[in-house]
N, C-alpha and C positions, 0 to 999 in steps of 0.2 A: 663634272659630277667626281670628288676623291673617295677611294675605296680604300680601305687598309688592309693591306695584307699580316696576317701572324705568321711567324716562322716559328711554328712548334718546334721544329726541329734544334733549334737556339737552345732551346729550354733544358737544364742538366739532368732533369729527372722527371720521375714521375709526381713525384710529391710538387715539384714548381708548373708543371701542367696543371694538376690540380687545384690549385691554389688560384690558378689563371680561369680557368674554368667556375669555381666558384664564385669568384669576383665580377665575372663577367654576367652569369646568371643572375646576380643581385642589381644591375645597373638596368633603370628605368628605359633607356635610351643609349643605344649605339649606333656610330656609324654602319656603312656594309662594310662587314667583315669576311675576305677570304682567309680560311684556315688551311696552311700547307706545314704539312709535315716533310719536309723534302730528303730522300735517304742520299748516301754517298755517291751512288751510283748516277744519280741527278744531280751534283753537286751540291747536295747539303751534306746536315751533319748525323743525321740520323742514322745508326746502326742496326735496329731492330728487325726484325722480320716484316713483309706485306701485312702481316695479319694483325700485328701490333700495331701498325701505320694505322691501318682501318679503322681500328678501336679509338685510337687518340683522335680520329677525324671525327669520328660517330660521336667523341664526347666533346667535342668544340661544337658541333652541330646542335647538342641538344644544350650548350650553353647559350646559343644566340648567335654563331655565325650563320651568316645568310648562304655561302658555299662553301664548298669544300673541294681542295686540287688533290686531287688523287693522281698519281703515276700512272703510266700506261702499263708497267712491267706487275706493280699490284693490282689495278685494275683488272686487268686480262684473267687476275687468280678467281674473278669471283662471276658468278652470273649476272647479267646486268641489271636485271630485276631486283635482286638480294641487294647489289651494289646501292642502288636507287633507294631502296628501303632503311639501309644501314645509314645511310648519310641524311635520312629525313630527317627534321624538315628542311635541312638546307637544298639547296641545288648544288648538283654537280657538275667540275670543270676537271674533264680529264688531260693530263698533260705529257708532252716528250718533249724530253732535252736531250741535244748531242752537244759537246762539248769540242768536238773534234770537226766536225765539220757537216753541211749542209746533206741532209738525207737524198739519197739521188732518186727517188720518188718521193715526192712530197705527196700527190693525190692519192697513194697508197695506205702512207702514213695515218694520211687523214680517214682514210677509210676505217682504220682500225682504230683510233682514237672515237670516233663515231658510233661503232658499234658497240661500245660498253655502256650506253646508254646514258651517258650525259646531255646536262643542256645546253654544253658549250667544249669547246675544246682548245687547246692551246699547244704550239708547236714553238719552242725558242732552241733557235740552232749557231753555231758560228757560223758567220758567211767572210769569206775571204775576198770580196769582190762586190761590187757594183751590183754584178750579172747574179751574183747569190743576193743578195739584198733584194732584186727586183722578182727573183723566184720565190723568195718566200712571201714575198708582201702580195706576189698576185693571188696567193690562197684564200685572203682575207677578203678579197674586192667582192662585194657585193653580198656579202655576207654577214649576219649580224651576231651569228655566233660563235667567231673562230678570234683565237687571239693569236700573233705572231710576233715573234722577240726576236730581231737580229741581235746577234750575240757578236764579242770582239771588239777589240780598242778602237776598230775605225770603222762603228757603227752608229756614231751619236747620232748623223744624219736621217741614219735610215729609221732608229727606232721612233722617230716623230713622224717622218713618212709614211711609217704603219698606220697611224692614225687616220692621216688622210686616204691611202688605203681602204681604211675601211676596219683596221683592228678595232677590238673592242676594247682592247685594253692598250697602255702604256705604262711598264712599271720604272720608279724613280725609289732611289734610295733616301730615308728621312736621315741617317747618319750613312753608316759605312754601307759600301757596295757589294750586293749580293751575286753580280752575277758582271762577266766580263762589260766592259763600255756602257753600263747602267749611268744614267744621267742622276744628278742628286734633284729632290725634290724643289730644293732652291733657285737650281739653273729653269727646270720646268716651268716654274710660275715665272722667276724675275729674269731670264734672260730671252724664253720663248714665248711668255704670255700664254700659255698654254689655258690659263684660267680666263682668258678673254674671249669674247665673243667673237667668232669666225665666221662671216655671212650670218647665217641664222642659228648658228651652232654655237652653244657654249663649251661642248665637249671637246674642244681641239680644233685642228684642221680638217676640213673637209674635202670632197674632190672638186669644190669649185676653190680652194685655197690657191695662190698662187705661188710658188715654192721658187728662192733664190736661195743662192749658196754661196760659198766659197770653198775652191778646191786648190791643194799643194800637198805638201809631206815637210815638216807635220802642220796641222792645221788646229792642234789642242789648244794651243795660246793663244789663238785669235780673241781679239776684241770687236769682230765684226758681225758675230751674231749678236751680241747686246746692242750696236747702236744701230744695225738695221731694224732689228725687232722693235728696240724702243721709237724707231722712229714709224714703223708700222702701228704698232697700239697706239701713238700720238694721232694719228691721222684716220684710226678705225679702220684700215686698209685690210680685205681679207687675204693678207700674206702670213708668209713666214721665211725667215732667212737660216739656213743650215748650214752646218760644216760638213765636208766631204774631205775625209783622209785619202789621196789619191797617190799611189803610184803608178799605176797603169793607165794612162791618158785616153788610152784607145777605148779602154773597156768604161771608162765614165762617159765619154763621148756617145759611145754604141749606146747605153740606157737613158741619156737623155728624153728622149723622145717618150720611151715607155713609162719613166716618171714623168712625165709633163714639168721637167726645169723650166721655167721662163727665164732665168737669167743668172750670173755667176759671176764673180770676181776670183780673179789670178793670183796665186803668189808663189809664193819658192815652192820647186824648181820648173814651173811651168808656164812661164810670164812668155818666153820664147818659141817652145815646143808647141804652144797651143796653136800659134799660126797657121800652120799647115794643116788644120782641122777646121778651120774656118771660111765659110761661104763669101766672105764679104769683111773690109776693114775700115775704118776711118783711115784717111790720109798719112794724117801725121803719126797714128800708130803705125801704120805701115813704115812710113821713114824710119822710125825710131826702132822698130824692129821686135817690139815687144807688146803684149796686151794684158793689160789685168781687168779688163772690166767685157763680158760678153753679155748680149743678149741676143733671144731669139725671135727674130720677124718669121711668122708660119714654123717652118721648118729651118728655116736659114740661120747660120750663126754667125752673128758680126760682131767685130771686136772694136775695142777702145782702147785707148789709154787716160788714165784719170792721175797713175802717179806725175806726171808731167805737170798740172795746175798746183799738184800739191806742193810740190820741192819749189817751185817756182815762188807763190806766195809765200810761203814759208820762210825763204831766205831773204826775198828782197825786203821785207819787212825791218831787216838788219846790216843789209849789205847792199849800198848803191851798185849793182849789179854791171852797169855800162863803164867799161874799161876796170871790172875788177878781175882776181884770178882767186880760180875756185880749184881745188884739188878735190877728187872724186877718189872713192877708196871701192874697190870693184869694178867688174866689168859685165856684170850680170843684168836681167831685165830691168831692175830699177833705175841702175847706174846709168842705162842707154837712154831712159825717160830722162833722169838727171840731166844728165851730158846734153840732150838736142835742147833743152828746157833751158839751161843757163844759154847754152851757146847763143841761141836764137836771141836772148835778153843783151846780151853785148859781154859778157863775160870770155875771159881767157880760161878756156878748161883745160886741167890738165888731169890724166888718168894715172892709178896704180892700182895694179892688180895681181895675185898670186901666179896667173898664167899670165905672163908678158905678151902671150902671142892674143889673146882675147882684147888686152888693153891697147894693144894697138891696131888692133880689126876697129875699137869702138874709136880711138883718138882720129882715125881717116875718116869715120863716119859722119862724126861730131864735128870735123875740123878741129880737133884739139890736139894736145899733145900727150905722148905715152913717157911715162918716168919710171928708170929703174930705181930699186928701194935706197940704194945707199945716198941717192940724191936728192931725197927728202929732207934731210937733216941740213941741209945746206941753201932750200930753197925757201920763201917767203909767199906764203898766201893770204887773201883775204879773208875766204872760209876753206874750211875742210870738211867734208861730207862723208861720213860712213855708209855705204851701199851694201855694206856685206851683212851676213848673219851674225859677223862674230862680236859676242856681248849677249846675244838672246839668251843662249841656256847659263845658269849658275856653275863658275868658274871658267868661262871662257875667255876672261881677262880683255884686254883692249885690244884692237887691231892695229894701233901702233902706239911706239914707245912715247915717251915723256920727250925725249929731244926731237922728235921726228914732226913734234906739233908745233911749229912756227907758224902763227896765226892770229886775224884777231877772232873768228867765230869758229865755232865747231857746232857741226849737227848731226848726230845721229838719227837714222831714217828708222832706227829701231824704236818702237814705243812700248813696249813692256818688256824689262823693265822701264819705268821714264826717265828715269838714271842709270844710265850704262856704266860699264865701267873707262869706256873711252871718255863720257861725259864729266864723268868723276876726277879724271886723272886731267882734263882740259881745265877744271874750276880750280884744282888746286895749284894750277900755272896760273890763273888769273883772267884766263881765257873765257868770254862769253859764250853762251853754250845755248843750244835751240834744240828740243826735245822732239822724238818722231811724231810725239803726239798731236801736232800741229798739221803736218804732212798726213798722218792717218785720217787724222777728221777730215780735213779738205777733199782728198781724195774719195771719201766715202759719202760723203753730201753729192759731189759730180757722179759718183754712181747711182745712187737713189735716185738722182733727177733724171736718168738716161733710161732707166728702168721704168719710172712712174710717169714721167710726163710733168712731174709737179715740184716746185720749189722744197727741198729739204727743210725740214722743221730743226735747222742748227742747234739752238737753245738746248732741244732736248738730247740730241746725241752728243752734244758735247758734256752737258752735264751727267748723261748714262758713263762717257767713258772715263770722266776723271775721275765720278766716284768711286769706280772698280778700281780704278790704280791707286788712289789714297788708299780705300781698304786695304789693299796687296801690301803698301807700304806700311801701313799701321801694323799687318800682321806679321810682316816681319822684322818690323823693330822689337815686336812685342817677344817672339821667337829668342833674337837675341838679347834681350834684355836678360837673362838669366847668367848667360856669360860672360856679363859685366858687373855683376854683384859679386 
């Protein structure tokens, strides 16, 4: 069910509020509305007194709003029975906000909120770790009148997990975000498909919903949630895939059981670090020394590497790998998968990385050759593959210079943007290019099959990713247009 929150503190004057209330009162049919007049202390824009705040909310109730959200500090200045009477006929939601940290005693805060006499309570607090998220989400478990909102730029996944754990509401922005980490309504519907049926529920994930996700830092750019949730929706699986921005890997691993996460993708910088936390590992992934896919079997964590097949399929469609020579840029987790895949396929692998010792170690493991950078402008390769994140962020530039691209094909494992600075540079030199999209899709489909035991809906996953990338490119072109005129 969609509920609309009216942020009355964003209106500039009493006259604007009165005009809105008159308009609401004339409407025959209204959606369920929550009236909110958030003070500056609560992260809003209202600078008046608590008494004026309550008067404004009482007017909203009489105009047709079915709920009034009253801040704890204001609610405690009035007797519970007087507060309920003032807000009638609307129901009362009493809320607390902490933009600095998670309150030390959540049960004590919940009791304070409940003592104000409302029909529901809400706690929104900044969370700095998954442990914080778990503590806040636990407050809603088994209670239908509690709303919990983890705030912070790293809490996107936790905001949706809150629904699965029992929170009565999750907030999304129609236009501008009103709190740190708030998702857009478009993302809620078109990325996470929260308007679809999860088992028997149409109100978002339930306790029976299987949770998957991607861990890394950063992960906000990842299209994995779009791709996997499109697949789950197509197959009508009671499952959701969420982003987890993870700096502290031990913190994430320690909370998997409590949050009942069924599996997850692993990206930079954790593909090698994750090995120490696994209970078992696919032999190929162990040999590579990097894992990008984890599945829970009971309470045991088991790791795989699907980057391997993604790289192999993407390159072998353009380059006959047996007896070819391929340069890999980088020596991290995805570079290790690429090195083993190409070496096993018969290619001679050369590696250059900013850290020579890492390049030499990977070259020894994959029976390849480590090169110093000055050698690149004098060597020829059948293919060059960028395995670093250089080019991911605006302004990054290319990891190699034009004179170092002496090859027939260039592949960039970055898929967003689809055309990176490296690929643009290669195209200007007349070199064939391969986008990282192909590898991304292939490794993702392999992950889906590991987690579900079913064949991945390839066409749906491909369509979702390509459509999103095309929209991004169109927006970028539109933004650049005025500068050209």
